[in-house]
Backbone as numpy.savetxt, mean C-alpha at the origin, in Angstrom:
# Nx Ny Nz CAx CAy CAz Cx Cy Cz
15.25 -22.85 15.59 14.61 -21.73 15.74 15.24 -20.36 15.97
15.63 -19.30 14.40 16.22 -18.10 14.71 15.30 -17.21 14.74
15.38 -16.63 16.40 14.35 -15.46 16.39 14.68 -14.60 15.29
16.11 -14.19 14.99 15.90 -12.75 13.82 15.00 -13.07 12.52
14.53 -14.32 12.49 13.70 -14.49 11.18 12.40 -14.58 11.21
11.88 -13.86 12.82 10.21 -14.52 13.32 10.22 -12.78 13.27
8.93 -12.78 12.26 8.61 -11.24 12.10 6.90 -10.88 12.16
6.79 -10.28 12.93 5.37 -10.02 13.90 4.69 -9.56 12.51
3.73 -10.17 11.69 2.46 -9.86 10.52 1.51 -9.21 11.46
1.41 -7.33 11.48 0.08 -7.37 12.16 -1.24 -7.96 11.50
-2.44 -7.56 12.67 -3.69 -8.01 11.81 -4.25 -6.87 11.16
-5.13 -7.16 10.22 -5.90 -6.47 9.34 -6.91 -5.80 9.97
-7.03 -4.83 9.71 -8.06 -3.46 9.93 -9.51 -4.59 10.27
-10.46 -3.78 11.04 -12.09 -4.51 10.81 -12.42 -4.36 9.72
-12.08 -3.24 8.41 -12.76 -3.35 7.15 -12.67 -4.68 6.71
-11.26 -5.25 6.81 -10.56 -6.61 6.13 -10.66 -7.91 6.59
-10.14 -7.87 8.35 -10.51 -8.92 9.15 -11.36 -10.34 8.70
-12.51 -9.90 8.32 -13.17 -10.95 8.24 -13.84 -11.15 6.68
-12.52 -10.36 5.71 -12.90 -10.81 4.46 -11.89 -12.82 4.61
-12.96 -13.16 3.49 -12.07 -14.58 3.27 -10.91 -14.73 2.88
-10.41 -13.90 2.28 -8.91 -13.89 2.75 -8.16 -12.03 2.94
-8.26 -11.33 3.78 -7.91 -10.46 4.16 -6.98 -9.98 3.16
-5.71 -10.80 3.07 -4.57 -9.98 2.35 -4.76 -9.46 0.84
-5.85 -10.19 0.24 -6.34 -10.12 -1.25 -7.19 -8.97 -1.23
-7.98 -8.78 0.06 -8.99 -8.07 -0.41 -8.39 -6.52 -0.03
-7.43 -6.59 0.79 -6.80 -5.08 0.93 -5.48 -4.55 -0.30
-5.00 -5.91 -0.88 -4.88 -5.66 -2.56 -5.80 -4.95 -3.33
-6.86 -5.70 -3.02 -8.19 -5.52 -4.29 -8.40 -3.64 -3.86
-8.60 -3.75 -2.95 -9.16 -2.43 -2.55 -7.86 -1.55 -2.83
-6.75 -1.79 -2.64 -5.60 -0.20 -3.17 -5.75 -0.43 -4.77
-5.67 -1.52 -5.12 -5.36 -1.80 -6.85 -6.39 -0.77 -7.40
-7.82 -0.88 -7.00 -8.90 -0.21 -7.10 -8.75 1.42 -7.09
-8.38 1.69 -6.36 -8.25 3.08 -5.77 -6.76 3.36 -6.70
-6.05 2.60 -6.75 -5.11 3.19 -7.94 -5.25 3.16 -9.16
-6.19 2.10 -9.57 -6.84 2.48 -11.14 -7.93 3.51 -11.34
-8.57 3.89 -10.31 -9.53 4.81 -10.31 -8.48 6.43 -10.88
-7.56 6.64 -10.04 -6.69 7.47 -10.21 -6.32 8.04 -11.09
-4.85 6.54 -12.32 -4.58 6.51 -13.39 -4.28 5.13 -13.85
-4.15 4.76 -15.49 -3.57 4.04 -15.55 -2.14 3.75 -15.90
-1.74 4.69 -15.58 -0.06 4.84 -15.35 0.45 4.89 -14.05
1.18 3.94 -14.25 1.73 3.66 -12.26 2.95 4.91 -12.07
3.50 5.62 -12.75 4.50 6.32 -12.48 3.17 7.79 -12.65
2.67 8.22 -13.12 1.76 9.49 -12.46 0.84 9.51 -11.54
0.69 8.33 -11.25 0.21 7.50 -9.19 1.12 7.60 -8.61
2.10 7.42 -8.32 3.25 7.08 -7.86 3.75 8.62 -7.86
3.60 9.13 -8.86 4.23 11.00 -8.44 3.30 11.91 -7.90
1.85 11.67 -7.51 0.65 11.91 -7.02 0.94 11.73 -5.62
1.24 10.25 -4.83 1.40 9.91 -3.27 2.65 10.49 -2.70
3.70 10.70 -3.75 4.89 11.49 -3.83 4.54 12.82 -3.36
3.65 13.57 -3.75 3.51 14.38 -3.87 2.47 14.75 -2.83
1.51 14.38 -2.41 0.53 14.43 -1.30 1.37 14.23 0.41
2.88 13.64 -0.28 3.39 13.63 0.92 4.66 14.59 0.66
4.82 15.67 -0.17 5.65 16.39 0.29 7.08 15.67 -0.25
6.71 15.00 -0.90 8.35 14.30 -1.37 8.44 14.01 -2.48
9.67 14.38 -3.25 10.20 14.46 -4.75 10.07 12.64 -4.99
9.81 12.66 -6.12 8.89 11.58 -7.11 10.00 10.38 -7.05
10.93 10.41 -6.77 12.26 9.75 -6.57 12.32 8.79 -5.38
11.28 9.51 -4.72 11.58 9.33 -2.68 10.82 7.78 -2.69
11.66 7.33 -1.53 10.89 5.51 -0.83 9.24 6.90 0.12
8.72 5.99 0.58 7.45 6.52 1.42 7.90 5.54 2.28
6.94 5.77 3.73 6.74 5.27 4.83 5.46 4.67 3.95
5.24 3.91 5.34 4.08 2.73 5.48 3.08 3.99 5.64
3.72 4.40 6.95 2.91 5.90 7.32 2.44 7.04 6.04
3.10 7.26 5.58 3.09 8.25 4.83 2.18 7.26 3.16
2.38 6.50 2.99 1.92 5.58 2.18 0.32 5.55 2.21
0.16 5.01 3.06 -1.49 4.90 3.26 -1.65 6.40 3.44
-1.72 7.43 3.72 -1.94 8.96 4.46 -2.22 9.31 2.80
-1.38 8.76 1.62 -1.41 9.63 0.13 -2.71 9.15 -0.32
-2.57 7.86 0.04 -3.63 6.67 -1.00 -5.14 7.20 -0.40
-4.88 7.57 0.53 -6.62 8.24 1.25 -6.77 9.40 1.08
-5.73 10.29 0.30 -5.87 11.67 -0.13 -6.37 12.09 -1.45
-6.23 10.53 -2.34 -6.43 10.53 -3.13 -8.52 10.86 -3.44
-9.18 10.63 -1.67 -10.63 10.97 -1.64 -11.58 9.89 -2.58
-11.26 8.60 -2.22 -11.53 7.81 -3.28 -12.80 6.79 -2.03
-12.39 7.52 -0.92 -13.13 6.32 0.02 -11.92 5.63 0.94
-11.41 4.79 0.18 -10.59 3.62 0.91 -10.61 3.44 1.89
-10.57 2.58 2.77 -10.49 2.25 4.46 -9.31 1.65 4.31
-8.14 2.27 4.99 -6.80 1.55 5.04 -6.22 1.83 6.03
-5.66 1.26 7.23 -4.75 1.80 8.22 -3.11 0.97 7.74
-2.26 1.70 8.59 -0.88 1.23 8.29 -0.88 -0.26 7.98
-1.47 -0.92 9.23 -1.18 -2.08 9.82 -1.21 -2.83 8.16
-2.39 -2.58 7.53 -3.49 -3.09 6.13 -1.77 -2.76 5.31
-1.52 -1.99 5.25 -0.52 -1.47 4.19 1.04 -2.38 4.77
1.47 -2.06 5.88 2.21 -3.40 5.77 2.11 -4.79 5.45
0.44 -5.36 5.89 0.57 -6.87 4.86 0.59 -6.62 3.62
-0.08 -5.22 3.11 0.04 -5.53 1.51 1.92 -5.73 1.18
2.48 -4.91 1.60 3.62 -4.94 1.32 4.88 -5.81 2.28
3.88 -6.82 2.58 4.69 -7.78 3.47 6.04 -7.76 4.19
5.05 -6.68 4.55 6.56 -5.99 6.06 7.43 -5.08 5.53
7.54 -4.72 4.43 8.39 -3.76 4.47 8.18 -2.14 5.41
8.93 -1.84 5.56 9.17 -0.62 6.12 8.89 0.95 5.19
9.82 0.09 4.22 9.48 1.81 3.45 9.07 1.35 1.63
8.36 2.05 0.88 7.94 1.51 -0.50 8.23 2.51 -1.25
9.24 1.59 -2.69 9.88 2.34 -3.65 8.95 2.38 -4.76
9.47 3.22 -5.57 8.32 3.08 -6.86 8.58 2.04 -7.38
9.43 1.18 -7.57 9.93 -0.40 -7.52 9.33 -1.26 -6.84
9.35 -1.16 -5.91 8.13 -1.93 -4.71 6.55 -1.63 -5.41
6.28 -0.20 -5.61 5.47 0.03 -5.62 4.45 -0.40 -7.47
5.00 -0.29 -7.96 5.41 -0.66 -9.82 4.97 -2.77 -9.99
6.00 -3.28 -8.74 5.64 -4.58 -8.61 4.50 -4.81 -8.45
3.71 -4.07 -6.91 2.46 -4.45 -6.65 1.07 -4.32 -7.67
1.14 -3.49 -8.92 0.54 -3.20 -10.04 0.44 -3.97 -10.61
1.99 -4.76 -11.07 2.03 -5.86 -12.40 1.92 -6.63 -11.78
1.58 -7.14 -10.37 1.26 -8.42 -10.00 -0.08 -8.67 -10.25
-0.86 -7.87 -10.67 -2.28 -7.72 -11.17 -2.60 -8.24 -12.14
-1.59 -7.65 -13.36 -1.73 -8.34 -14.96 -1.41 -9.29 -14.95
C-alpha cells in the first residue's frame, strides 16, 4: 500500500449525486454549457480566462474554472467538487486539458 497514491475524490454535489453516473452527468452538463457558448474551444477558453481576468494562455484553478463557467449565465449548477471530479483531481486546468475534455465527447 502506497499512501501517496491514495487520492480522496470528493462527493458530487446534490445536483448530480443521485444520477446513475454522477461523473457522466457532470460532464454532460459542462459540455452542454460549453456548446451553448460556442463550438470553438479556443473562443470558449478565452471567455473563461477573461471572466477570471487571466490571459488566454493561463491555467485556471478549479475555483476559477467553476466560477467562470457559471459566469456564462446558462444556469449550470456546479461546485468546485464537481469540477475536481470532472477533471479527475487536477489542481489546475490548462487549455490542453480543457480541449481534451471537449474532444473526449466527439
